[in-house]
Structure formats: C-alpha cells, structure tokens
C-alpha positions, -999 to +999 in steps of 0.1 A: -843-548-332-868-538-308-876-579-291-838-580-276-845-543-259-878-554-244-867-585-232-839-567-214-859-541-199-885-570-186-854-588-170-844-558-153-877-551-139-881-583-127-843-584-111-851-551-091-883-563-080-876-597-067-834-592-062-821-625-067-850-647-074-838-680-077-821-675-044-845-655-027-849-678+000-810-670+012-816-631+017-819-618+050-854-609+055-843-580+080-813-568+056-818-531+051-818-522+014-793-502-003-800-483-030-774-481-059-773-464-092-759-482-121-754-464-153-747-485-184-747-480-221-774-509-231-769-510-268-733-516-264-713-550-257-696-537-229-729-524-211-745-558-215-715-576-204-712-555-174-749-558-169-750-593-167-720-596-144-732-569-120-764-589-117-746-618-107-721-605-086-748-594-061-763-627-062-729-643-052-722-621-026-755-626-007-761-664-016-722-670+004-735-643+031-767-652+054-760-629+078-757-598+059-772-565+075-778-549+041-787-557+007-780-540-028-811-531-047-795-519-083-812-492-103-805-496-137-801-469-161-792-467-197-770-436-208-782-444-241-745-435-253-751-400-248-736-374-222-770-355-212-785-389-211-755-403-184-760-370-163-801-371-164-798-406-154-775-393-121-800-368-114-827-393-113-808-416-092-798-395-065-834-374-065-861-403-070-839-433-049-813-414-032-784-441-040-756-447-017-736-450-047-732-448-085-714-472-107-709-458-140-707-446-163-683-460-186-675-440-210-648-411-200-671-384-221-702-393-202-685-400-164-674-365-166-701-344-159-715-373-136-685-371-115-688-335-112-724-339-098-711-371-073-685-343-057-710-320-053-735-342-037-709-364-018-718-396-034-690-419-047-693-425-083-671-456-091-666-456-132-644-474-154-639-444-174-602-447-185-590-414-196-564-399-173-582-365-181-603-375-153-583-373-118-590-390-090-569-368-069-587-334-079-624-352-078-624-368-042-657-391-050-647-406-080-633-443-078-619-452-110-625-493-112-604-498-141-568-495-154-562-459-162-553-457-200-520-437-192-506-470-175-504-486-208-482-459-223-448-475-211-459-506-224-464-494-258-431-474-260-411-506-252-425-523-279-417-493-301-380-494-285-375-532-286-378-529-326-359-501-331-380-477-340-376-443-339-408-425-350-442-431-344-474-416-354-503-415-330-541-421-342-567-414-316-602-404-316-614-367-313-629-373-277-615-371-237-610-405-239-586-406-271-566-371-263-563-382-226-532-406-233-514-383-258-489-365-233-484-399-212-473-416-245-453-389-259-435-388-225-431-425-230-417-425-263-395-397-253-379-414-223-370-442-250-355-417-274-385-421-297-406-392-314-440-389-321-437-372-357-473-367-367-510-369-346-538-377-364-571-372-348-602-389-359-638-379-354-662-402-341-685-390-363-659-390-394-674-407-430-653-438-446-642-412-472-631-386-447-612-415-427-595-427-462-581-389-469-566-390-438-551-422-445-535-410-476-523-383-461-503-405-435-495-425-464-473-399-481-456-397-447-422-415-441-430-431-408-447-465-410-452-471-373-486-464-359-505-466-326-541-464-327-563-453-293-598-458-304-626-474-295-641-504-313-670-489-333-647-462-347-617-485-349-636-511-370-646-488-399-607-468-395-588-505-400-610-515-429-603-481-448-565-490-440-567-523-455-587-507-484-554-479-486-530-506-490-516-498-456-523-534-437-493-545-461-457-554-455-434-527-441-461-511-417-466-519-384-495-511-362-501-510-325-536-512-309-541-498-271-556-518-244-593-508-248-593-517-285-576-552-279-596-562-250-629-557-268-615-572-304-640-600-296-667-575-299-659-565-337-670-583-366-649-610-385-644-583-413-624-558-391-604-589-371-595-598-413-585-559-418-566-559-382-542-591-396-505-586-380-513-555-356-496-560-321-515-547-291-513-546-253-545-556-229-547-560-191-536-594-181-562-616-164-547-646-144-568-680-150-581-692-120-606-721-112-633-694-099-627-676-130-632-706-150-663-716-133-676-682-133-671-679-173-689-708-175-720-694-155-719-659-172-717-674-208-748-695-201-768-666-183-750-640-210-762-656-241-795-669-228-803-632-222-787-619-252-797-645-280-781-623-310-747-623-295-732-658-294-698-648-303-692-622-273-669-632-246-666-624-211-637-597-211-618-578-181-643-548-180-670-574-174-647-585-146-639-553-131-679-545-131-681-579-110-650-571-087-662-534-082-700-544-067-687-570-047-658-542-031-692-519-028-712-545-014-686-554+013-681-515+022-719-511+025-720-539+048-693-526+073-706-488+072-742-496+073-769-482+062-791-452+080-817-430+073-823-406+064-797-412+036-792-379+027-794-343+047-833-338+040-861-355+022-859-349-014-889-334-030-907-349-054-910-328-088-888-323-117-863-353-123-838-325-139-843-302-108-806-304-098-813-280-067-839-302-051-810-327-041-790-325-011-758-338+000-757-376+011-747-384+046-732-417+043-712-412+012-684-398+033-682-429+048-682-452+020-655-429+002-625-434+022-634-473+025-637-479-013-606-456-021-584-475-008-596-511-013-578-548-015-589-578-021-589-612-043-611-605-072-622-627-106-600-601-123-567-609-099-553-585-073-581-558-068-561-530-052-578-496-054-554-470-038-561-433-037-590-437-055-573-454-089-573-494-093-535-504-097-526-520-127-503-553-125-494-567-159-502-566-197-502-592-221-484-583-257-507-599-282-506-603-321-539-596-341-538-630-366-562-657-374-596-654-359-587-634-329-555-624-306-525-647-297-502-641-271-469-637-275-454-624-239-460-600-213-446-565-199-445-556-162-432-522-150-407-543-127-391-570-155-403-554-188-410-580-217-411-617-206-425-646-223-438-662-191-452-641-162-430-652-128-447-647-097-427-632-070-395-627-088-379-598-074-342-601-090-357-596-125-342-572-145-362-547-167-357-559-206-367-545-236-356-570-257-373-584-288-359-618-279-382-618-249-412-618-271-427-647-290-428-644-331-449-619-343-465-622-377-465-586-393-492-572-417-487-585-450-484-622-434-446-616-432-422-623-402-397-596-413-402-568-387-409-536-405-382-511-403-403-487-394-405-460-423-404-456-460-399-428-485-433-412-494-450-427-521-462-395-533-437-387-558-419-361-538-381-361-536-357-353-510-347-316-514-310-320-504-295-285-498-259-278-513-233-247-507-227-225-532-187-210-534-163-198-557-133-220-548-129-255-532-143-272-562-127-302-556-148-309-525-182-293-540-189-270-573-226-262-580-233-252-617-269-248-639-270-261-669-271-232-699-300-250-718-321-263-691-312-245-657-310-279-640-289-280-611-253-295-616-235-304-586-201-325-589-172-329-562-158-354-537-186-348-514-212-355-538-196-386-550-199-396-515-230-387-511-244-403-543-224-438-537-241-439-497-275-433-510-271-455-541-261-484-515-295-482-495-315-511-498-344-489-511-347-460-537-342-424-523-352-399-550-337-365-546-329-333-556-300-307-551-313-272-538-286-248-542-284-222-511-281-191-531-295-159-538-313-146-566-283-132-589-268-170-581-244-158-551-244-177-518-270-170-495-250-173-463-227-192-444-226-229-437-244-223-399-273-207-419-273-234-443-280-261-421-305-238-400-327-244-436-334-280-422-349-265-390-369-244-407-379-273-431-367-257-463-345-286-470-346-324-460-308-324-462-275-307-464-249-321-484-215-307-487-184-295-467-204-293-441-185-300-407-202-315-375-201-289-347-223-288-318-243-260-322-253-270-353-261-302-340-290-288-315-311-282-347-302-312-372-289-346-369-257-356-385-247-391-401-212-406-392-184-383-406-168-393-437-136-374-435-108-371-411-111-344-386-087-313-375-081-277-374-046-268-381-025-239-396-003-240-423+029-212-425+053-201-451+087-221-447+119-200-442+144-191-467+173-217-476+201-209-449+223-235-466+246-209-483+251-188-448+291-188-448+290-194-411+262-222-412+289-247-397+286-228-364+246-235-362+248-270-350+262-258-315+250-229-295+279-198-283+280-212-251+286-246-256+315-234-284+332-214-254+325-246-228+346-267-253+372-243-263+376-239-223+379-274-219+403-281-247+429-254-230+424-268-195+428-306-209+459-297-229+474-272-197+468-308-175+486-330-200+515-306-203+517-305-162+519-343-162+544-347-191+565-322-187+591-332-164+593-368-180+587-363-222+610-344-237+581-336-262+569-316-237+604-297-228+619-268-248+616-231-247+581-213-232+568-208-265+570-243-277+555-255-244+528-229-247+521-242-282+523-280-271+492-273-249+472-261-279+484-281-302+482-312-282+444-310-271+432-297-305+450-323-325+426-349-307+397-334-329+412-352-356+429-379-336+465-366-350+482-364-321+517-382-321+538-372-293+535-404-269+526-400-237+547-416-206+528-411-175+499-431-166+481-405-154+485-384-187+472-420-204+442-419-182+431-383-193+438-387-227+416-417-231+390-397-213+393-367-235+393-389-265+359-403-257+347-369-249+358-353-281+343-383-302+308-377-287+312-340-295+322-347-329+298-372-336+270-347-322+283-318-341+285-340-376+248-353-373+233-320-362+252-299-389+236-327-416+205-328-403+202-287-404+217-289-441+189-310-452+156-301-436+167-265-435+144-257-461+113-273-443+118-251-410+085-230-410+088-191-401+064-196-372+066-229-350+041-229-326+000-217-329+003-196-299+031-173-317+004-161-336-018-145-308+013-133-291+025-115-321-012-102-333-004-114-367-029-114-392-044-150-398-066-165-430-096-189-430-121-200-455-151-176-461-182-191-446-164-216-423-170-223-386-132-218-383-137-174-376-156-188-345-132-212-335-103-188-336-124-161-314-126-191-289-091-194-288-084-154-277-077-147-315-086-108-321-113-109-350-101-077-365-072-100-376-090-122-395-088-123-435-110-146-454-105-162-484-125-185-511-099-203-532-065-219-529-049-195-550-060-169-525-043-185-498-011-188-518-014-153-526-020-141-485+008-162-472+031-150-499+027-113-489+028-119-452+011-102-426+025-070-428+022-067-465-013-071-468-017-108-465-012-134-435+012-148-414-009-180-414-036-200-430-059-220-405-084-247-419-096-279-414-074-309-425-088-318-457-088-284-473-048-280-456-041-316-474-050-307-506-035-267-505-002-287-493-002-310-521-002-281-545+024-259-527+041-281-504+076-266-514+066-233-501+043-239-468+043-263-438+015-274-413+027-264-376+010-281-347-010-285-326-040-303-342-070-293-330-098-323-332-132-316-349-155-343-360-149-338-394-174-336-429-210-350-420-245-351-441-270-333-422-310-343-420-337-331-396-340-343-361-349-378-358-349-386-393-351-423-399-323-420-426-295-410-402-288-442-389-287-460-427-269-436-441-243-434-414-243-475-415-234-471-456-209-444-446-191-468-423-191-495-450-180-473-477-148-464-455-140-496-450-143-504-491-117-493-517-142-470-530-136-441-505-097-443-519-107-444-555-133-413-549-103-394-531-078-402-559-102-388-585-107-355-570-075-352-545-049-373-567-021-389-556-005-370-528+032-378-534+065-358-538+057-333-511+074-346-479+064-331-448+035-321-463+010-341-443+025-335-407+042-306-385+079-301-396+103-318-372+133-287-373+166-294-362+180-269-332+213-258-319+229-283-293+232-262-261+254-271-231+230-286-210+229-315-235+267-323-226+269-315-186+274-349-182+300-358-205+323-322-193+318-334-156+333-368-165+359-349-184+367-322-160+364-349-130+392-372-146+416-343-156+411-324-119+418-357-106+450-367-122+460-332-117+459-336-079+474-371-076+505-355-096+506-327-074+501-347-042+533-367-053+555-339-065+551-325-031+554-353-016+589-359-033+599-321-025+585-324+013+622-312+020+615-275+005+584-274+023+598-283+057+626-257+053+628-222+072+626-205+037+598-179+031+569-188+010+580-169-018+616-190-019+594-221-011+574-214-045+604-204-066+622-235-052+590-258-062+591-244-094+632-251-099+620-285-090+593-288-117+616-275-143+640-302-136+644-328-156+634-361-140+651-399-140+628-421-124+658-451-120+678-427-100+655-405-081+651-430-050+691-428-047+689-390-042+662-387-025+679-384+009+709-366-002+690-339-016+670-335+015+706-335+037+720-305+015+686-287+012+685-288+050+721-272+054+718-243+038+697-212+029+687-211-007+689-181-031+664-185-060+670-185-095+647-207-119+649-217-153+628-243-171+646-239-206+662-276-211+679-278-243+691-314-239+666-342-242+660-369-217+652-407-213+620-417-202+612-423-165+600-407-133+636-394-119+640-355-107+675-349-103+709-367-109+725-385-074+754-363-059+737-332-075+750-302-057+720-281-039+731-249-052+722-263-084+688-265-074+684-234-051+710-205-054+720-183-029 
C-alpha cells in the first residue's frame, strides 16, 4: 500500500517544481508566481480525482493563454482525513508560502476551522464543503464551490410527495455534514405535509453490530420510507447491514442524497448490490463535446497515476474543482500579484506559530471577484453568487444493476420532467410521478411501496375505548370474569372491526378501557382523545364525535355516522276531547270578521231585493230574520229564496265563492288539528329554552355541554344523564319538578331514543350540523387514509345497514320520530285578506249602483223644496213601496208633476201584506201623490 502513496508524492514534487512539464515552453517566463494552497484528502477517491482535475485545469488554462501575467503555483497538502491535519496544513501554507488563496478542504468538518483562519487572515477559502452549517454570509472569505446540500431538500421532498408517502425516517451520520441537512429537509417535507417521524443518527465510528442494532430498531417502526444522508465510507457499511436485516426487500423505500449518489462509482460492487432499488438525487452535468474530450484525457491520466482505481470515474466534484481553479486563475490574472503579499514579512519558525501570520493584502482584492463569478465551465453554468455556487438541475436516479439509471430531472421551476428542456419558462411546477420514468424498488418490484407497515415486533395497536354506564347499543365495555380479558361490543366496535378486517394487511390490536382502578370512567371524551397525544393509546374507538378542538391533537378518519345536534321535547297532551276544539281552526279575529261579512252581505242582498222580491218583504222582524237567514244559509248552500235583481245575483255568486273557500279551509285545518294534535311539542323552538331559562339535559361526558355554553345557555341549567331511561324520567318530570324541558344530544342517540319513546317525545328544530363519529389516530398516522377509505366503502355497502339493524333494529311505527314535527296553526285574517277584499268590493259596488239608480228614479223628491228630514222620509217611503218594473216608466213623469205641486207631510210604513209580481216598478200609474207623501 505504500508504493501508490510514494508515487503520488513524487508526482506532486515534480509538478510543483516544473509546473506543467509537458507544456513548459508555453508558459510566459515573465509571469509572476501566484502561490495557491490546495488541501485534499489524498486517501479518498474524491481527493485523488480532484488532484488530477486541478493539475489539468492549471495546464489547460495557461496552455491556452500565452500572454498571461501570472501563473498559479499549487502547493498540495494532505489533510489526512483529520480536522487537525487540515488546520495545520492551512497554517503551514499561510506562514511558509504566503498563499493568495486556499482550495479545500473538501469535508465540512475540516473546512469549519480553516474558514475561520481564512476570515482572520483575509485569505479566500474556496471549499467544496456542502454542509449548510457553514454559511457564506457569516464568513466573508468563504466561497462554496459546490452545491449546498440544502438545495436538494426540495427535490427529496418532491419525491416523497410524488409517491404519496406521508411519513419518513431521516438517517444521517453524526457529523456537521450530516446534521446540517436536518432543518432544511424537515422544512421541505412539512411544506408537502410530510412528517419526519424519527431521526436516526449513526456515528462514523459505529461498528457493524451497532448499525445492525439501530436498523432492527427502525424495523419495529411503522414507517418504511428512509432518507439516508451519509458519506460513502459509512453508507457502504450501513446498506450492507440493511440488507442483512432484511430491510432492502419489497415494501421499503430508500432515498439517498446528492453526495452519496454522485460517488456511487467509488463504492464496491457488494455495496451496489445491497443498494438495489434505492432512489437518489445528484447534481446534473450537461454533456458537451468539451466535457467528453476532457473526460477521455482525464481517464488516461488518472488511471496512469492510480493503477489500483481502474473502475473510478470522473464525477461532478472533480469538475467543480476544475472550474474553481479556472475561476481563481482568471481572477488572479485580473487582480495581479503584488509583493509583499502580506502586511509584513513572515518570520520563519514553528509552523504552528499562528500569531506570526499577518493578514493578506491581495485577499480583499480577490474575494469580491471570486464571490460573484460566472462562466461556462465543464460542470455547466458555473455561477457563484454571494460566495455560493448556485444549483441548476438534479438528476433523479434509480440504483439498479451495476450502477444508477436516470429516471428524470428535478428543477425548482418545473419540478419533475423526463427531459430537461432549456429555456422553457412556461413550464408549470409538477410533482407527478408520471413525469418520472419507471423505478425498480427494493425487492426488484415495480409496485410502489405504500410507505408504512405494521411493526414486526409483535406489538399490537393499543385501542382506547370509553367506559360508560348506558347507551350500550353504541359501545359497551366489560371484562371476562374468569380471564379478565376486555370484551367490547356495540355498533362502533362492529364498524371498527369490519373496517380493520377490510384492510389489505393485518393490523393486530387490543382494546384498552379508559377507566380508573375501580372500573369507573377515567374522564370525559376530550380526556380520552388526549391520551393519544400523550402516547398512551395508538387509537381511540367509540362514539367519539369529530370536533375542532380534538383535531388539534389527533387525526380523525372520515365519519361513519350522520351528524347533527338536536333537541327532543315532550309532546303536548291530546286536546281532541276539548269541547271547543272546533273553534281552534280559526282565530277569534277571523271569526269576528267572517260574522261581520255575513251580516253585511245579508244586508246588501235585502236592500237589493226588498222592493222587488216578496220573499224579502213583510213585517220588520221577518225582514231582519231574512237578512241573517239568507247569508248564513249559504254556509250549507241551503238558501231557497230566488233573487230577482242581477246585482243581487252578482253579490250572491261572489259570496258563495267566499263561503266555499272559507268552509274548505276550515275543514282542512280542523282535520289537520284532529290528526296531528298528538304530535305537537310543548316547545316549538330551540331558543325558547334559553328565553324561558328551562333546564336542559345532555349526555354525561359529551361535548354537547360545551356546545350549549357557546349557544348562550346557562351552565347552571344543565343536567347530565347516562342512559335512555334517565332521559325518559327527566323529560316526564319536566323542568319545574326536578327534570328537564328538553334533552339535547346528537342525532344517532336521539334517533335511537325516539325509536323507543316516539309516542311521548319529538324532535324540534333547528338541527346544528356536526361532523359525526370518527376513529381517532395519532397526528400523521398512515392508518388514517386507509381506514377512511374503508369507511367510505363500508357506508356504500349493505354491511353498514346490517350492522345498524343489528344494534338499532328497524325504526318503524314511529311517524315523525326522525324529523321535526309539523304542527297545524289557527288560520288568521291575514290568510284571507284578498278574499274579503273581493267580497267587500263586490257587495259595495252592487250597493252603490243600486243607490245611484234609486236616487235617480226619485230625483223629484231630491229636487223638491222640502227639508232634508222630509226628503229622507220621502225616500224611505219610496224605498218601502212595492215596485212594478213594467209600469214604472209610464208613471214616472206623473209622479214627478204631482210631487212638484204639493208640499208633503211624511208618514212612512214598510209593512206590505200583499204579494207582488216580479219586475222593477215603483208605483202604479196615477197613484195619488198623497199616498207617497202625506201632509
């Protein structure tokens, strides 16, 4: 093993002595030497690859520029994979060689202290350290010449999201490099609603047995998606142990990060075999003709210098090293080299004499240029901004066969794409797995791992169940008297067991009662659900309602019952035996209005018919009786008297229609009252309970008490109960006798209660929506989506109906028991305003027309010189006269002449004892005037 190292050192000595021997003739003899320190790990493949790339970069740069004014003189140092070795090398380079800049170290743990030295000495430190813990903003002389490992966090999170995984385990090595990615990856996953359920930290010095022990621990967990962030040396042993533990089989998903993926060619074939099916991300390097030519030249030179590394290939870290040296050479050429390089000459002495080193004079000139540099390099767009090399695109690869196979790309703008399109600004961001090629997962399967499994340690799911004295149809918890085993039964238990049995995998579980030592309940439902957050239960099953404050601590499945909070109240006593029940269909105001219209209509008909219809004449009492008789007889349509006047006929037709509507409405409402009277509740509105300060009952331990408080109920008016029998007793007593006016509970309980007592109680509105019953699991539990899916399938199947019938029976024979009662109210005047308006207008119009004709016919009386009193008496006497329509016109003029010649004395009588012919006449022709108006 010593020969290769000796050969490397001899090569370095030759290179540092003659710069670029093959092309020494092209180097400008007047060029000023620019000393540059290079700290690498000579024992690692990355260090050796970078050494060759750096040497070739210096050669290529100066071979292509014959007029250069400065030339880089590299001073290579071996950090020996040690922090102290890297720091000692940096001090040596600064003190003894006054280097203008230092390239390296490449490991974050080594670069940390060297960066501090660079900041103090004002010397640029150009390092490929990828840990985000090393900040280019806090260290002004630090230039990161590799992509920061935090840049891959979003790409990894996108992979997890694309395949629908909700939980991952993060495994990283116990170094600054390993821990630096933790906060960025966690944040990226949380943005995609993915939880890091566990972080496994593996020491680089851990033995195989210790690694195997940690893997067995991970195997007992549910999560089967692992993100591994390790350097190749530790990762090689880790994956070999993972395969030995049986964790590289079907059902597992492994994601490896950039550093490991980019250096897969540096690990042995046994490690590649162990990593089969893993998915990784790595920096993408665009293929160019220049890169192909360089790769060929590099391969010949590298394998000539390293005979024992024939399988090693050029990677992106070597290309970044090449581009970094090229960038530094350009900046030095631009700035130039001045002497002295430091503020005062360095004193020879102890290499570790840190105090003897002064600050660099050229470093402050180099830093602004190298921290903001951009060029087209072998690695692609080599763009350093604020000291950070900016990332472009990541390759998504699948470890299969002897290496990795590209399945797609990821960019921050476009997400996943199968082909990388340049300048595609209109592309939408996508994390769809369809945008990636097919992946062979561990176990050589194309089936995507679901991301979790039940633990293989034999541990069963701890399912908490409530302990309660009543409502056993929903859940009942008992213990076997002989074995003390927990026996849970009820509707909720049957649904849960049916759902869990429908899952495509076995989930063993045990019921754990939420009880005290004496067997009593240990608290209400909020406390029961909180036990999941305290990690005492893995799930809670029972009549647990999904409410907002509980969802802050747990995840609920989809509800498996209907939702809603309603009140149930007693039904009023049956009033059908009331002697005055026939009066209830109409209000008193409507009764009086109808009576008034009967009298008014009868009066109008009498006025219209009195002069011409014998049936409406006679003694005064007979005529008054006729007014009432005729109008009220229309109620049963028994009026036999014929009407003569067309005006009367018009009034009667309208009035009969009004009576028809009124009688029909009365009959319908009375029928309704007599049939639904037994279903009328004692309280018709939910808010009446608040206004009347009634006592209200609810279920013990339920969230309904809190719900009522939010509805402005007085908590001192609450009474809690535990059984349906207690509900019945409390409602029967009433609020003023130690009971309650209403029971407020959820629909499933109320429906079951009414199925037993539907003839005594009924629901009242409104119904306040809730989310129903659901099963509770820990936050982020992978069981939730699968269980929810099976609940939906069960609700669409007849099995749910069978379970409901088993525990609740057939809800028959209880009309109105499952809905708010529709009661029949008394009809009011407002309901018939239009009808009365029509009747009133028709009667008034007919009366007005009659009076107009009558006054016109008796205008002689109106135009006489008699007093108003005499005129009124004369009109009254004229109204009481029988009228013969056929002879009226002949006598009209004579009556007028006689009336004008005399001054009448008035005596009026409407007592007609004789009958009359039909017609519209008033007096016979030649009737003496004194018969009309006596003096």
